[in-house]
Backbone as XML, in Angstrom:
<?xml version="1.0"?>
<chain id="A" units="angstrom">
  <residue number="1" name="UNK">
    <atom name="N" x="60.520" y="145.521" z="142.173"/>
    <atom name="CA" x="61.447" y="144.569" z="142.623"/>
    <atom name="C" x="61.865" y="143.734" z="142.094"/>
  </residue>
  <residue number="2" name="UNK">
    <atom name="N" x="63.422" y="143.456" z="142.022"/>
    <atom name="CA" x="63.979" y="141.956" z="141.144"/>
    <atom name="C" x="65.090" y="140.875" z="141.535"/>
  </residue>
  <residue number="3" name="UNK">
    <atom name="N" x="64.522" y="139.971" z="141.788"/>
    <atom name="CA" x="65.264" y="139.241" z="142.585"/>
    <atom name="C" x="66.077" y="138.224" z="141.670"/>
  </residue>
  <residue number="4" name="UNK">
    <atom name="N" x="66.764" y="137.286" z="142.114"/>
    <atom name="CA" x="68.191" y="136.384" z="141.533"/>
    <atom name="C" x="67.382" y="136.006" z="140.628"/>
  </residue>
  <residue number="5" name="UNK">
    <atom name="N" x="67.923" y="135.462" z="140.010"/>
    <atom name="CA" x="67.444" y="134.444" z="139.015"/>
    <atom name="C" x="66.920" y="133.083" z="139.801"/>
  </residue>
  <residue number="6" name="UNK">
    <atom name="N" x="67.796" y="132.485" z="140.364"/>
    <atom name="CA" x="67.332" y="131.178" z="141.711"/>
    <atom name="C" x="66.575" y="131.823" z="142.227"/>
  </residue>
  <residue number="7" name="UNK">
    <atom name="N" x="66.066" y="132.534" z="142.803"/>
    <atom name="CA" x="64.694" y="132.741" z="143.685"/>
    <atom name="C" x="63.273" y="132.596" z="142.886"/>
  </residue>
  <residue number="8" name="UNK">
    <atom name="N" x="63.050" y="132.664" z="141.243"/>
    <atom name="CA" x="61.743" y="132.496" z="140.459"/>
    <atom name="C" x="62.294" y="131.484" z="139.311"/>
  </residue>
  <residue number="9" name="UNK">
    <atom name="N" x="63.511" y="131.144" z="139.532"/>
    <atom name="CA" x="63.885" y="129.779" z="138.615"/>
    <atom name="C" x="62.796" y="128.464" z="138.495"/>
  </residue>
  <residue number="10" name="UNK">
    <atom name="N" x="61.929" y="128.485" z="137.954"/>
    <atom name="CA" x="60.888" y="127.286" z="137.739"/>
    <atom name="C" x="61.191" y="126.189" z="136.629"/>
  </residue>
  <residue number="11" name="UNK">
    <atom name="N" x="61.270" y="125.037" z="137.352"/>
    <atom name="CA" x="61.787" y="123.574" z="136.128"/>
    <atom name="C" x="61.370" y="122.368" z="137.550"/>
  </residue>
  <residue number="12" name="UNK">
    <atom name="N" x="62.335" y="122.110" z="136.743"/>
    <atom name="CA" x="62.045" y="120.541" z="137.512"/>
    <atom name="C" x="62.861" y="119.770" z="138.538"/>
  </residue>
  <residue number="13" name="UNK">
    <atom name="N" x="63.186" y="119.453" z="138.893"/>
    <atom name="CA" x="64.572" y="119.374" z="140.323"/>
    <atom name="C" x="64.276" y="117.870" z="140.741"/>
  </residue>
  <residue number="14" name="UNK">
    <atom name="N" x="65.558" y="117.320" z="141.116"/>
    <atom name="CA" x="66.085" y="116.092" z="141.641"/>
    <atom name="C" x="66.793" y="115.960" z="143.132"/>
  </residue>
  <residue number="15" name="UNK">
    <atom name="N" x="66.153" y="115.791" z="144.201"/>
    <atom name="CA" x="66.792" y="115.873" z="145.432"/>
    <atom name="C" x="68.206" y="115.457" z="145.605"/>
  </residue>
  <residue number="16" name="UNK">
    <atom name="N" x="69.145" y="115.159" z="146.568"/>
    <atom name="CA" x="69.896" y="113.881" z="145.900"/>
    <atom name="C" x="69.330" y="112.577" z="146.817"/>
  </residue>
  <residue number="17" name="UNK">
    <atom name="N" x="68.417" y="112.397" z="147.964"/>
    <atom name="CA" x="67.525" y="111.393" z="148.123"/>
    <atom name="C" x="66.885" y="110.930" z="147.278"/>
  </residue>
  <residue number="18" name="UNK">
    <atom name="N" x="66.204" y="111.750" z="145.767"/>
    <atom name="CA" x="65.485" y="111.090" z="144.377"/>
    <atom name="C" x="64.548" y="111.762" z="144.728"/>
  </residue>
  <residue number="19" name="UNK">
    <atom name="N" x="63.943" y="112.249" z="145.158"/>
    <atom name="CA" x="62.597" y="113.158" z="145.061"/>
    <atom name="C" x="63.119" y="114.136" z="144.072"/>
  </residue>
  <residue number="20" name="UNK">
    <atom name="N" x="61.582" y="114.130" z="142.789"/>
    <atom name="CA" x="61.291" y="114.858" z="142.279"/>
    <atom name="C" x="59.880" y="115.872" z="142.247"/>
  </residue>
  <residue number="21" name="UNK">
    <atom name="N" x="60.598" y="116.885" z="142.046"/>
    <atom name="CA" x="59.276" y="118.488" z="142.393"/>
    <atom name="C" x="59.794" y="119.471" z="141.315"/>
  </residue>
  <residue number="22" name="UNK">
    <atom name="N" x="58.628" y="119.952" z="141.142"/>
    <atom name="CA" x="58.081" y="120.735" z="139.436"/>
    <atom name="C" x="57.949" y="122.059" z="140.844"/>
  </residue>
  <residue number="23" name="UNK">
    <atom name="N" x="58.725" y="122.896" z="140.269"/>
    <atom name="CA" x="58.415" y="124.315" z="140.364"/>
    <atom name="C" x="58.079" y="125.187" z="139.302"/>
  </residue>
  <residue number="24" name="UNK">
    <atom name="N" x="56.609" y="125.873" z="139.397"/>
    <atom name="CA" x="56.138" y="126.761" z="138.304"/>
    <atom name="C" x="55.992" y="128.063" z="139.098"/>
  </residue>
  <residue number="25" name="UNK">
    <atom name="N" x="55.709" y="129.323" z="137.945"/>
    <atom name="CA" x="55.213" y="130.358" z="138.676"/>
    <atom name="C" x="54.204" y="131.180" z="137.489"/>
  </residue>
  <residue number="26" name="UNK">
    <atom name="N" x="53.281" y="131.152" z="138.225"/>
    <atom name="CA" x="52.352" y="132.233" z="137.374"/>
    <atom name="C" x="52.564" y="133.475" z="136.938"/>
  </residue>
  <residue number="27" name="UNK">
    <atom name="N" x="51.234" y="133.865" z="135.955"/>
    <atom name="CA" x="51.686" y="135.135" z="135.424"/>
    <atom name="C" x="52.451" y="136.522" z="136.833"/>
  </residue>
  <residue number="28" name="UNK">
    <atom name="N" x="51.826" y="136.296" z="138.032"/>
    <atom name="CA" x="52.081" y="137.262" z="138.419"/>
    <atom name="C" x="53.207" y="136.743" z="139.548"/>
  </residue>
  <residue number="29" name="UNK">
    <atom name="N" x="54.152" y="135.983" z="139.302"/>
    <atom name="CA" x="55.214" y="135.584" z="139.954"/>
    <atom name="C" x="54.868" y="134.799" z="141.323"/>
  </residue>
  <residue number="30" name="UNK">
    <atom name="N" x="53.916" y="133.895" z="141.233"/>
    <atom name="CA" x="53.409" y="132.786" z="142.512"/>
    <atom name="C" x="54.755" y="131.823" z="141.807"/>
  </residue>
  <residue number="31" name="UNK">
    <atom name="N" x="54.944" y="131.556" z="142.738"/>
    <atom name="CA" x="55.303" y="129.805" z="142.642"/>
    <atom name="C" x="54.579" y="128.927" z="143.385"/>
  </residue>
  <residue number="32" name="UNK">
    <atom name="N" x="54.110" y="127.801" z="142.795"/>
    <atom name="CA" x="53.811" y="126.309" z="143.519"/>
    <atom name="C" x="54.402" y="125.631" z="143.279"/>
  </residue>
  <residue number="33" name="UNK">
    <atom name="N" x="54.736" y="124.689" z="143.818"/>
    <atom name="CA" x="55.716" y="123.234" z="144.138"/>
    <atom name="C" x="54.561" y="122.371" z="143.990"/>
  </residue>
  <residue number="34" name="UNK">
    <atom name="N" x="54.993" y="121.394" z="142.791"/>
    <atom name="CA" x="54.309" y="119.714" z="142.810"/>
    <atom name="C" x="55.591" y="118.476" z="143.004"/>
  </residue>
  <residue number="35" name="UNK">
    <atom name="N" x="55.370" y="117.688" z="143.866"/>
    <atom name="CA" x="55.914" y="116.497" z="144.212"/>
    <atom name="C" x="55.257" y="115.133" z="143.544"/>
  </residue>
  <residue number="36" name="UNK">
    <atom name="N" x="56.010" y="114.601" z="142.538"/>
    <atom name="CA" x="56.153" y="113.566" z="141.545"/>
    <atom name="C" x="55.917" y="112.283" z="142.306"/>
  </residue>
  <residue number="37" name="UNK">
    <atom name="N" x="54.798" y="111.560" z="142.424"/>
    <atom name="CA" x="54.016" y="110.130" z="143.470"/>
    <atom name="C" x="53.726" y="109.828" z="142.104"/>
  </residue>
  <residue number="38" name="UNK">
    <atom name="N" x="55.052" y="108.881" z="141.927"/>
    <atom name="CA" x="54.365" y="107.935" z="140.414"/>
    <atom name="C" x="52.620" y="107.176" z="140.525"/>
  </residue>
  <residue number="39" name="UNK">
    <atom name="N" x="52.248" y="107.710" z="139.695"/>
    <atom name="CA" x="52.173" y="108.411" z="138.214"/>
    <atom name="C" x="52.023" y="109.938" z="138.628"/>
  </residue>
  <residue number="40" name="UNK">
    <atom name="N" x="51.798" y="110.382" z="139.399"/>
    <atom name="CA" x="51.241" y="111.734" z="139.291"/>
    <atom name="C" x="52.037" y="112.672" z="140.201"/>
  </residue>
  <residue number="41" name="UNK">
    <atom name="N" x="51.307" y="113.725" z="139.818"/>
    <atom name="CA" x="52.037" y="115.258" z="140.262"/>
    <atom name="C" x="51.052" y="115.770" z="141.286"/>
  </residue>
  <residue number="42" name="UNK">
    <atom name="N" x="51.780" y="115.845" z="142.943"/>
    <atom name="CA" x="50.652" y="116.075" z="143.593"/>
    <atom name="C" x="50.823" y="117.637" z="144.236"/>
  </residue>
  <residue number="43" name="UNK">
    <atom name="N" x="50.281" y="118.206" z="144.861"/>
    <atom name="CA" x="50.630" y="119.479" z="145.561"/>
    <atom name="C" x="51.891" y="119.163" z="146.767"/>
  </residue>
  <residue number="44" name="UNK">
    <atom name="N" x="52.922" y="120.049" z="146.691"/>
    <atom name="CA" x="53.390" y="119.971" z="147.933"/>
    <atom name="C" x="53.485" y="121.208" z="148.669"/>
  </residue>
  <residue number="45" name="UNK">
    <atom name="N" x="54.433" y="121.513" z="149.781"/>
    <atom name="CA" x="54.366" y="122.178" z="150.110"/>
    <atom name="C" x="55.530" y="123.893" z="149.832"/>
  </residue>
  <residue number="46" name="UNK">
    <atom name="N" x="54.787" y="124.672" z="149.709"/>
    <atom name="CA" x="55.587" y="126.164" z="148.976"/>
    <atom name="C" x="56.757" y="126.096" z="149.814"/>
  </residue>
  <residue number="47" name="UNK">
    <atom name="N" x="57.424" y="125.615" z="150.761"/>
    <atom name="CA" x="58.455" y="125.557" z="151.455"/>
    <atom name="C" x="59.890" y="124.526" z="150.786"/>
  </residue>
  <residue number="48" name="UNK">
    <atom name="N" x="59.141" y="123.616" z="149.698"/>
    <atom name="CA" x="59.951" y="122.661" z="148.999"/>
    <atom name="C" x="60.407" y="123.022" z="147.834"/>
  </residue>
  <residue number="49" name="UNK">
    <atom name="N" x="60.030" y="124.568" z="147.908"/>
    <atom name="CA" x="60.521" y="125.113" z="146.408"/>
    <atom name="C" x="61.954" y="125.342" z="147.030"/>
  </residue>
  <residue number="50" name="UNK">
    <atom name="N" x="62.443" y="125.772" z="148.308"/>
    <atom name="CA" x="63.986" y="126.271" z="148.396"/>
    <atom name="C" x="64.480" y="124.593" z="147.925"/>
  </residue>
  <residue number="51" name="UNK">
    <atom name="N" x="64.060" y="123.832" z="148.368"/>
    <atom name="CA" x="65.107" y="122.506" z="147.957"/>
    <atom name="C" x="65.996" y="122.976" z="146.531"/>
  </residue>
  <residue number="52" name="UNK">
    <atom name="N" x="65.323" y="123.134" z="145.219"/>
    <atom name="CA" x="65.743" y="123.707" z="144.204"/>
    <atom name="C" x="67.075" y="124.472" z="144.035"/>
  </residue>
  <residue number="53" name="UNK">
    <atom name="N" x="67.530" y="124.821" z="145.607"/>
    <atom name="CA" x="68.409" y="125.902" z="145.609"/>
    <atom name="C" x="69.844" y="125.171" z="146.166"/>
  </residue>
  <residue number="54" name="UNK">
    <atom name="N" x="69.106" y="123.705" z="147.260"/>
    <atom name="CA" x="70.316" y="123.363" z="147.553"/>
    <atom name="C" x="71.723" y="122.522" z="147.043"/>
  </residue>
  <residue number="55" name="UNK">
    <atom name="N" x="72.482" y="123.069" z="147.328"/>
    <atom name="CA" x="73.860" y="122.243" z="146.832"/>
    <atom name="C" x="73.865" y="120.555" z="145.807"/>
  </residue>
  <residue number="56" name="UNK">
    <atom name="N" x="72.801" y="120.056" z="146.839"/>
    <atom name="CA" x="72.571" y="118.456" z="146.155"/>
    <atom name="C" x="71.821" y="118.139" z="145.563"/>
  </residue>
  <residue number="57" name="UNK">
    <atom name="N" x="71.129" y="118.798" z="144.846"/>
    <atom name="CA" x="69.710" y="119.240" z="144.481"/>
    <atom name="C" x="70.360" y="119.441" z="143.040"/>
  </residue>
  <residue number="58" name="UNK">
    <atom name="N" x="69.636" y="118.848" z="141.925"/>
    <atom name="CA" x="70.094" y="119.009" z="140.364"/>
    <atom name="C" x="68.849" y="119.436" z="139.718"/>
  </residue>
  <residue number="59" name="UNK">
    <atom name="N" x="69.267" y="120.174" z="138.500"/>
    <atom name="CA" x="68.109" y="120.651" z="137.827"/>
    <atom name="C" x="67.884" y="119.297" z="136.586"/>
  </residue>
  <residue number="60" name="UNK">
    <atom name="N" x="66.160" y="118.761" z="136.452"/>
    <atom name="CA" x="66.397" y="118.106" z="135.014"/>
    <atom name="C" x="66.457" y="118.666" z="133.757"/>
  </residue>
  <residue number="61" name="UNK">
    <atom name="N" x="67.300" y="117.819" z="132.938"/>
    <atom name="CA" x="67.405" y="118.423" z="131.610"/>
    <atom name="C" x="66.329" y="117.992" z="131.064"/>
  </residue>
  <residue number="62" name="UNK">
    <atom name="N" x="65.937" y="119.012" z="129.600"/>
    <atom name="CA" x="64.511" y="118.908" z="129.350"/>
    <atom name="C" x="64.438" y="117.367" z="128.702"/>
  </residue>
  <residue number="63" name="UNK">
    <atom name="N" x="65.576" y="116.814" z="128.254"/>
    <atom name="CA" x="65.028" y="114.954" z="127.878"/>
    <atom name="C" x="65.005" y="114.022" z="128.765"/>
  </residue>
  <residue number="64" name="UNK">
    <atom name="N" x="65.233" y="114.763" z="130.213"/>
    <atom name="CA" x="64.737" y="113.961" z="131.680"/>
    <atom name="C" x="63.207" y="114.755" z="131.823"/>
  </residue>
  <residue number="65" name="UNK">
    <atom name="N" x="63.126" y="115.522" z="131.698"/>
    <atom name="CA" x="61.728" y="115.828" z="132.149"/>
    <atom name="C" x="60.102" y="115.380" z="131.615"/>
  </residue>
  <residue number="66" name="UNK">
    <atom name="N" x="61.088" y="114.510" z="129.971"/>
    <atom name="CA" x="60.476" y="114.615" z="129.051"/>
    <atom name="C" x="59.965" y="113.309" z="129.450"/>
  </residue>
  <residue number="67" name="UNK">
    <atom name="N" x="60.518" y="112.280" z="129.745"/>
    <atom name="CA" x="60.392" y="111.216" z="130.252"/>
    <atom name="C" x="59.239" y="110.841" z="131.578"/>
  </residue>
  <residue number="68" name="UNK">
    <atom name="N" x="59.193" y="111.949" z="132.040"/>
    <atom name="CA" x="58.562" y="111.806" z="133.002"/>
    <atom name="C" x="56.951" y="112.394" z="133.241"/>
  </residue>
  <residue number="69" name="UNK">
    <atom name="N" x="55.914" y="111.516" z="133.815"/>
    <atom name="CA" x="54.450" y="112.163" z="133.922"/>
    <atom name="C" x="54.277" y="113.410" z="133.352"/>
  </residue>
  <residue number="70" name="UNK">
    <atom name="N" x="53.528" y="113.714" z="132.720"/>
    <atom name="CA" x="52.779" y="114.982" z="132.172"/>
    <atom name="C" x="52.210" y="115.723" z="134.162"/>
  </residue>
</chain>
């Protein structure tokens, strides 16, 4: 089954409220979500992955991601 690109789009996103989430996809296509609680990334509910497609959420550029904690 093929999904639209936005469904499986891994990356780092910033919501309108300033929340930063990191969405990752493993080799089998499973998504995981982490929330930046400076200075750490913590596991977040999978439902937060839906925030990446909200019209007010922006995907961070590579340069912006580099400035975040690993």
